[in-house]
Biopython code that builds the backbone (N, CA, C, O; Angstrom):
import numpy as np
from Bio.PDB.StructureBuilder import StructureBuilder

atoms = [
    (1, "MET", "N", (7.279, -32.443, 14.938)),
    (1, "MET", "CA", (8.169, -32.320, 14.198)),
    (1, "MET", "C", (8.405, -33.458, 13.898)),
    (1, "MET", "O", (8.584, -33.659, 12.697)),
    (2, "SER", "N", (8.480, -34.399, 14.653)),
    (2, "SER", "CA", (8.354, -35.775, 13.942)),
    (2, "SER", "C", (7.743, -35.830, 12.625)),
    (2, "SER", "O", (8.417, -36.340, 11.730)),
    (3, "GLN", "N", (6.668, -35.426, 12.372)),
    (3, "GLN", "CA", (6.269, -35.318, 10.686)),
    (3, "GLN", "C", (7.059, -34.546, 9.671)),
    (3, "GLN", "O", (7.085, -34.729, 8.454)),
    (4, "GLN", "N", (7.819, -33.484, 10.518)),
    (4, "GLN", "CA", (8.589, -32.657, 9.461)),
    (4, "GLN", "C", (9.717, -33.549, 9.078)),
    (4, "GLN", "O", (10.177, -33.557, 7.936)),
    (5, "GLN", "N", (10.091, -34.184, 9.893)),
    (5, "GLN", "CA", (11.453, -35.186, 9.667)),
    (5, "GLN", "C", (11.096, -36.135, 8.835)),
    (5, "GLN", "O", (11.784, -36.199, 7.816)),
    (6, "ASN", "N", (9.983, -37.122, 8.971)),
    (6, "ASN", "CA", (9.757, -37.674, 7.887)),
    (6, "ASN", "C", (9.500, -37.418, 6.659)),
    (6, "ASN", "O", (9.381, -38.385, 5.906)),
    (7, "ASN", "N", (9.346, -36.077, 6.126)),
    (7, "ASN", "CA", (8.868, -35.566, 4.867)),
    (7, "ASN", "C", (10.314, -35.375, 4.298)),
    (7, "ASN", "O", (10.365, -35.479, 3.072)),
    (8, "LEU", "N", (11.524, -35.112, 4.943)),
    (8, "LEU", "CA", (13.024, -34.960, 4.561)),
    (8, "LEU", "C", (13.272, -35.926, 3.499)),
    (8, "LEU", "O", (13.099, -37.116, 3.760)),
    (9, "PRO", "N", (13.633, -35.591, 2.397)),
    (9, "PRO", "CA", (14.743, -36.272, 1.383)),
    (9, "PRO", "C", (15.818, -37.163, 2.151)),
    (9, "PRO", "O", (16.503, -36.735, 3.079)),
    (10, "GLY", "N", (15.873, -38.388, 1.671)),
    (10, "GLY", "CA", (16.964, -39.095, 2.485)),
    (10, "GLY", "C", (16.683, -39.236, 3.967)),
    (10, "GLY", "O", (16.008, -38.508, 4.695)),
    (11, "LYS", "N", (17.394, -40.403, 4.260)),
    (11, "LYS", "CA", (17.486, -40.751, 5.459)),
    (11, "LYS", "C", (18.610, -41.017, 6.548)),
    (11, "LYS", "O", (19.667, -41.434, 6.073)),
    (12, "GLY", "N", (18.577, -40.876, 7.706)),
    (12, "GLY", "CA", (20.225, -41.259, 8.237)),
    (12, "GLY", "C", (21.016, -40.052, 8.067)),
    (12, "GLY", "O", (20.571, -38.943, 7.771)),
    (13, "LEU", "N", (22.323, -40.389, 8.297)),
    (13, "LEU", "CA", (23.648, -39.259, 8.013)),
    (13, "LEU", "C", (23.752, -39.215, 6.767)),
    (13, "LEU", "O", (24.378, -38.181, 6.533)),
    (14, "LEU", "N", (23.462, -39.826, 5.634)),
    (14, "LEU", "CA", (23.980, -39.414, 4.435)),
    (14, "LEU", "C", (23.031, -38.580, 3.723)),
    (14, "LEU", "O", (23.403, -37.990, 2.709)),
    (15, "GLY", "N", (21.414, -38.433, 4.306)),
    (15, "GLY", "CA", (20.603, -37.379, 3.901)),
    (15, "GLY", "C", (20.587, -36.621, 4.721)),
    (15, "GLY", "O", (20.023, -35.625, 4.268)),
    (16, "TRP", "N", (20.896, -36.457, 5.779)),
    (16, "TRP", "CA", (21.434, -35.087, 6.448)),
    (16, "TRP", "C", (22.631, -34.426, 5.718)),
    (16, "TRP", "O", (22.656, -33.207, 5.546)),
    (17, "LEU", "N", (23.493, -35.137, 5.346)),
    (17, "LEU", "CA", (25.012, -34.544, 4.835)),
    (17, "LEU", "C", (24.543, -33.885, 3.670)),
    (17, "LEU", "O", (24.909, -32.762, 3.323)),
    (18, "GLY", "N", (23.346, -34.932, 2.795)),
    (18, "GLY", "CA", (23.013, -34.227, 1.507)),
    (18, "GLY", "C", (22.888, -33.043, 1.629)),
    (18, "GLY", "O", (23.543, -32.212, 1.002)),
    (19, "ARG", "N", (21.779, -32.736, 2.691)),
    (19, "ARG", "CA", (20.783, -31.563, 2.936)),
    (19, "ARG", "C", (22.212, -30.345, 3.399)),
    (19, "ARG", "O", (22.223, -29.202, 2.942)),
    (20, "GLN", "N", (22.859, -30.653, 3.959)),
    (20, "GLN", "CA", (23.982, -29.785, 4.338)),
    (20, "GLN", "C", (24.522, -29.172, 3.499)),
    (20, "GLN", "O", (24.750, -27.963, 3.477)),
    (21, "VAL", "N", (24.846, -30.201, 2.509)),
    (21, "VAL", "CA", (25.902, -29.477, 1.163)),
    (21, "VAL", "C", (25.115, -29.011, 0.195)),
    (21, "VAL", "O", (25.724, -28.464, -0.723)),
    (22, "GLY", "N", (23.827, -29.059, 0.098)),
    (22, "GLY", "CA", (22.983, -28.210, -0.537)),
    (22, "GLY", "C", (22.648, -26.936, -0.133)),
    (22, "GLY", "O", (22.351, -26.018, -0.897)),
    (23, "HIS", "N", (22.697, -26.880, 1.092)),
    (23, "HIS", "CA", (22.638, -25.460, 1.992)),
    (23, "HIS", "C", (23.941, -24.591, 1.698)),
    (23, "HIS", "O", (23.948, -23.387, 1.444)),
    (24, "VAL", "N", (25.047, -25.442, 1.785)),
    (24, "VAL", "CA", (26.210, -24.655, 1.489)),
    (24, "VAL", "C", (26.421, -24.243, 0.231)),
    (24, "VAL", "O", (26.880, -23.112, 0.073)),
    (25, "THR", "N", (26.140, -25.040, -0.868)),
    (25, "THR", "CA", (26.562, -24.917, -2.551)),
    (25, "THR", "C", (25.334, -23.672, -2.819)),
    (25, "THR", "O", (25.543, -22.844, -3.705)),
    (26, "LYS", "N", (24.251, -23.617, -2.118)),
    (26, "LYS", "CA", (23.029, -22.428, -2.528)),
    (26, "LYS", "C", (23.996, -21.251, -1.862)),
    (26, "LYS", "O", (24.073, -20.207, -2.509)),
    (27, "ALA", "N", (24.685, -21.335, -0.709)),
    (27, "ALA", "CA", (25.175, -19.845, -0.050)),
    (27, "ALA", "C", (26.536, -19.389, -0.923)),
    (27, "ALA", "O", (26.993, -18.250, -0.829)),
    (28, "VAL", "N", (27.054, -20.292, -1.679)),
    (28, "VAL", "CA", (28.308, -19.997, -2.036)),
    (28, "VAL", "C", (28.032, -19.553, -3.702)),
    (28, "VAL", "O", (28.885, -19.149, -4.492)),
    (29, "LYS", "N", (26.512, -19.774, -3.967)),
    (29, "LYS", "CA", (26.118, -19.327, -5.549)),
    (29, "LYS", "C", (25.464, -17.952, -5.115)),
    (29, "LYS", "O", (25.265, -17.133, -6.012)),
    (30, "THR", "N", (25.119, -17.634, -3.841)),
    (30, "THR", "CA", (24.160, -16.214, -3.559)),
    (30, "THR", "C", (25.273, -15.333, -3.715)),
    (30, "THR", "O", (26.371, -15.399, -3.163)),
    (31, "ASP", "N", (24.698, -14.212, -4.822)),
    (31, "ASP", "CA", (25.656, -12.823, -4.887)),
    (31, "ASP", "C", (25.500, -11.880, -3.761)),
    (31, "ASP", "O", (24.524, -11.148, -3.596)),
    (32, "VAL", "N", (26.699, -11.965, -2.881)),
    (32, "VAL", "CA", (26.446, -10.761, -1.888)),
    (32, "VAL", "C", (26.739, -9.493, -2.460)),
    (32, "VAL", "O", (26.422, -8.542, -1.745)),
    (33, "THR", "N", (27.200, -9.250, -3.434)),
    (33, "THR", "CA", (27.661, -7.887, -3.974)),
    (33, "THR", "C", (26.404, -7.039, -4.631)),
    (33, "THR", "O", (26.464, -5.927, -5.157)),
    (34, "ALA", "N", (25.171, -7.943, -4.437)),
    (34, "ALA", "CA", (24.036, -7.079, -5.757)),
    (34, "ALA", "C", (23.895, -5.938, -4.451)),
    (34, "ALA", "O", (23.993, -6.188, -3.250)),
    (35, "PRO", "N", (23.673, -4.812, -5.008)),
    (35, "PRO", "CA", (23.164, -3.759, -4.512)),
    (35, "PRO", "C", (21.997, -3.803, -3.476)),
    (35, "PRO", "O", (21.249, -4.727, -3.796)),
    (36, "LYS", "N", (21.567, -3.179, -2.390)),
    (36, "LYS", "CA", (20.867, -3.242, -1.352)),
    (36, "LYS", "C", (20.153, -2.402, -1.057)),
    (36, "LYS", "O", (20.593, -1.408, -0.480)),
    (37, "THR", "N", (18.608, -2.557, -1.406)),
    (37, "THR", "CA", (17.403, -1.406, -1.165)),
    (37, "THR", "C", (17.355, -1.415, 0.458)),
    (37, "THR", "O", (17.009, -2.381, 1.138)),
    (38, "VAL", "N", (17.728, -0.276, 0.897)),
    (38, "VAL", "CA", (17.404, 0.085, 2.653)),
    (38, "VAL", "C", (16.496, 1.144, 2.526)),
    (38, "VAL", "O", (16.480, 2.003, 3.408)),
    (39, "TYR", "N", (15.903, 1.203, 1.778)),
    (39, "TYR", "CA", (14.656, 2.330, 2.236)),
    (39, "TYR", "C", (13.684, 2.133, 0.567)),
    (39, "TYR", "O", (14.114, 2.295, -0.575)),
    (40, "ARG", "N", (12.468, 1.788, 0.967)),
    (40, "ARG", "CA", (11.532, 1.969, -0.221)),
    (40, "ARG", "C", (10.212, 2.500, 0.066)),
    (40, "ARG", "O", (9.454, 1.963, 0.873)),
    (41, "ASN", "N", (9.896, 3.682, -0.669)),
    (41, "ASN", "CA", (8.215, 4.218, -0.035)),
    (41, "ASN", "C", (7.770, 4.228, -1.753)),
    (41, "ASN", "O", (8.432, 4.624, -2.713)),
    (42, "GLU", "N", (6.527, 3.689, -1.712)),
    (42, "GLU", "CA", (5.802, 3.684, -2.750)),
    (42, "GLU", "C", (4.440, 4.602, -2.689)),
    (42, "GLU", "O", (3.721, 4.357, -1.720)),
    (43, "THR", "N", (4.011, 5.567, -3.539)),
    (43, "THR", "CA", (3.044, 6.069, -3.616)),
    (43, "THR", "C", (2.027, 6.260, -4.410)),
    (43, "THR", "O", (2.237, 6.877, -5.454)),
    (44, "VAL", "N", (0.911, 5.860, -4.159)),
    (44, "VAL", "CA", (-0.191, 6.078, -5.481)),
    (44, "VAL", "C", (-1.189, 7.014, -5.272)),
    (44, "VAL", "O", (-1.871, 7.022, -4.247)),
    (45, "GLU", "N", (-1.332, 7.904, -6.294)),
    (45, "GLU", "CA", (-2.564, 8.893, -6.161)),
    (45, "GLU", "C", (-3.197, 8.638, -7.628)),
    (45, "GLU", "O", (-2.692, 8.447, -8.735)),
    (46, "GLU", "N", (-4.476, 8.715, -7.168)),
    (46, "GLU", "CA", (-5.450, 8.299, -8.089)),
    (46, "GLU", "C", (-6.597, 9.516, -8.208)),
    (46, "GLU", "O", (-7.142, 9.825, -7.149)),
    (47, "THR", "N", (-6.969, 10.171, -9.328)),
    (47, "THR", "CA", (-7.906, 11.246, -9.726)),
    (47, "THR", "C", (-8.936, 10.998, -10.843)),
    (47, "THR", "O", (-8.600, 10.644, -11.973)),
    (48, "PRO", "N", (-10.006, 11.173, -10.523)),
    (48, "PRO", "CA", (-10.528, 11.093, -12.118)),
    (48, "PRO", "C", (-10.542, 12.274, -13.179)),
    (48, "PRO", "O", (-10.580, 13.490, -12.991)),
    (49, "HIS", "N", (-10.501, 11.563, -14.308)),
    (49, "HIS", "CA", (-9.971, 12.471, -15.494)),
    (49, "HIS", "C", (-11.606, 13.649, -15.765)),
    (49, "HIS", "O", (-12.795, 13.383, -15.939)),
    (50, "PRO", "N", (-10.769, 15.039, -15.667)),
    (50, "PRO", "CA", (-11.670, 16.045, -15.675)),
    (50, "PRO", "C", (-12.703, 15.956, -16.829)),
    (50, "PRO", "O", (-13.787, 16.403, -16.455)),
    (51, "ASP", "N", (-12.710, 15.582, -17.931)),
    (51, "ASP", "CA", (-13.451, 15.268, -19.058)),
    (51, "ASP", "C", (-14.262, 14.330, -18.945)),
    (51, "ASP", "O", (-15.458, 14.543, -19.143)),
    (52, "ASN", "N", (-13.879, 13.300, -18.662)),
    (52, "ASN", "CA", (-14.503, 11.977, -18.421)),
    (52, "ASN", "C", (-14.346, 11.235, -17.035)),
    (52, "ASN", "O", (-13.402, 10.450, -16.941)),
    (53, "PRO", "N", (-14.918, 11.354, -16.293)),
    (53, "PRO", "CA", (-15.328, 10.786, -15.064)),
    (53, "PRO", "C", (-15.111, 9.274, -15.054)),
    (53, "PRO", "O", (-14.517, 8.787, -14.092)),
    (54, "SER", "N", (-15.486, 8.594, -15.917)),
    (54, "SER", "CA", (-15.265, 7.289, -15.719)),
    (54, "SER", "C", (-13.933, 6.584, -15.922)),
    (54, "SER", "O", (-13.825, 5.376, -15.710)),
    (55, "VAL", "N", (-12.752, 7.463, -16.402)),
    (55, "VAL", "CA", (-11.175, 7.126, -16.546)),
    (55, "VAL", "C", (-10.624, 7.873, -15.247)),
    (55, "VAL", "O", (-10.918, 9.021, -14.914)),
    (56, "ILE", "N", (-9.778, 7.010, -14.588)),
    (56, "ILE", "CA", (-9.175, 7.463, -13.527)),
    (56, "ILE", "C", (-7.694, 7.229, -14.170)),
    (56, "ILE", "O", (-7.302, 6.300, -14.876)),
    (57, "LEU", "N", (-6.776, 8.754, -13.536)),
    (57, "LEU", "CA", (-5.792, 8.889, -13.876)),
    (57, "LEU", "C", (-4.922, 8.421, -12.134)),
    (57, "LEU", "O", (-5.205, 8.685, -10.966)),
    (58, "ARG", "N", (-3.882, 7.689, -12.753)),
    (58, "ARG", "CA", (-3.199, 7.017, -11.877)),
    (58, "ARG", "C", (-1.741, 7.565, -11.924)),
    (58, "ARG", "O", (-1.155, 7.663, -13.003)),
    (59, "ARG", "N", (-1.249, 7.866, -10.925)),
    (59, "ARG", "CA", (0.458, 8.335, -10.740)),
    (59, "ARG", "C", (0.764, 7.657, -9.450)),
    (59, "ARG", "O", (0.208, 7.728, -8.354)),
    (60, "THR", "N", (1.982, 6.858, -9.941)),
    (60, "THR", "CA", (2.778, 5.739, -8.654)),
    (60, "THR", "C", (4.040, 6.653, -8.609)),
    (60, "THR", "O", (4.424, 7.218, -9.632)),
    (61, "ILE", "N", (4.595, 6.774, -7.581)),
    (61, "ILE", "CA", (5.697, 7.503, -7.255)),
    (61, "ILE", "C", (6.528, 6.506, -6.324)),
    (61, "ILE", "O", (6.080, 6.324, -5.191)),
    (62, "VAL", "N", (7.765, 5.809, -6.722)),
    (62, "VAL", "CA", (8.568, 4.911, -5.973)),
    (62, "VAL", "C", (9.959, 5.803, -5.507)),
    (62, "VAL", "O", (10.825, 6.113, -6.325)),
    (63, "ASP", "N", (10.026, 6.172, -4.004)),
    (63, "ASP", "CA", (11.168, 6.346, -3.671)),
    (63, "ASP", "C", (12.070, 5.210, -2.924)),
    (63, "ASP", "O", (11.656, 4.416, -2.079)),
    (64, "GLU", "N", (13.882, 5.355, -3.615)),
    (64, "GLU", "CA", (14.220, 4.064, -3.047)),
    (64, "GLU", "C", (15.666, 4.889, -2.684)),
    (64, "GLU", "O", (16.105, 5.839, -3.333)),
    (65, "ALA", "N", (16.260, 4.313, -1.542)),
    (65, "ALA", "CA", (17.429, 4.778, -1.237)),
    (65, "ALA", "C", (18.324, 3.221, -1.656)),
    (65, "ALA", "O", (17.950, 2.150, -1.177)),
    (66, "VAL", "N", (19.405, 3.310, -2.509)),
    (66, "VAL", "CA", (20.049, 1.701, -2.950)),
    (66, "VAL", "C", (21.399, 2.123, -2.225)),
    (66, "VAL", "O", (21.706, 3.315, -2.204)),
    (67, "VAL", "N", (22.173, 1.207, -1.655)),
    (67, "VAL", "CA", (23.487, 1.070, -1.518)),
    (67, "VAL", "C", (24.287, 0.178, -2.300)),
    (67, "VAL", "O", (24.220, -1.049, -2.223)),
    (68, "LYS", "N", (25.222, 0.973, -3.231)),
    (68, "LYS", "CA", (26.008, -0.253, -4.137)),
    (68, "LYS", "C", (27.034, -0.804, -3.226)),
    (68, "LYS", "O", (27.626, -0.264, -2.291)),
    (69, "ALA", "N", (27.108, -1.965, -3.695)),
    (69, "ALA", "CA", (28.409, -2.737, -3.088)),
    (69, "ALA", "C", (29.768, -2.190, -3.560)),
    (69, "ALA", "O", (30.001, -1.821, -4.711)),
    (70, "THR", "N", (30.525, -2.184, -2.666)),
    (70, "THR", "CA", (32.119, -1.800, -3.054)),
    (70, "THR", "C", (32.898, -2.630, -3.144)),
    (70, "THR", "O", (32.912, -3.653, -2.459)),
    (71, "ASP", "N", (33.853, -2.270, -4.193)),
    (71, "ASP", "CA", (34.808, -3.434, -4.633)),
    (71, "ASP", "C", (36.075, -3.436, -3.577)),
    (71, "ASP", "O", (36.902, -2.563, -3.313)),
    (72, "LYS", "N", (35.919, -4.541, -3.168)),
    (72, "LYS", "CA", (36.904, -5.071, -2.246)),
    (72, "LYS", "C", (38.691, -4.783, -2.842)),
    (72, "LYS", "O", (39.625, -4.617, -2.058)),
    (73, "LYS", "N", (38.791, -4.782, -3.946)),
    (73, "LYS", "CA", (40.035, -5.047, -4.459)),
    (73, "LYS", "C", (40.794, -3.661, -4.652)),
    (73, "LYS", "O", (41.996, -3.437, -4.797)),
    (74, "ASN", "N", (39.367, -2.546, -4.594)),
    (74, "ASN", "CA", (40.056, -1.209, -4.954)),
    (74, "ASN", "C", (39.820, -0.753, -3.210)),
    (74, "ASN", "O", (40.385, 0.252, -2.776)),
    (75, "ALA", "N", (39.148, -1.406, -2.535)),
    (75, "ALA", "CA", (38.895, -0.542, -1.069)),
    (75, "ALA", "C", (40.079, -0.602, -0.256)),
    (75, "ALA", "O", (40.104, -0.043, 0.840)),
]
sb = StructureBuilder()
sb.init_structure("model")
sb.init_model(0)
sb.init_chain("A")
sb.init_seg("    ")
for serial, (resi, resn, name, xyz) in enumerate(atoms, 1):
    if name == "N":
        sb.init_residue(resn, " ", resi, " ")
    sb.init_atom(name, np.array(xyz, "f"), 0.0, 1.0, " ", f" {name:<3s}", serial, name[0])
structure = sb.get_structure()
């Protein structure tokens, strides 16, 4: 763990404080109202073409359940 601490930018209290400010800044900029995918199922089916077996027909099916964020002003 001492090697990991040596690789961090900045040393001492001010380096640590700068990293903490960076973490908080990123958290503030993160959009928490974005839709959240709670379920995802992807199915791929492949079969050769009936007239030309060298051609493969592929069907991709994606099932998703997405929860939209609610507006706090209207809630």
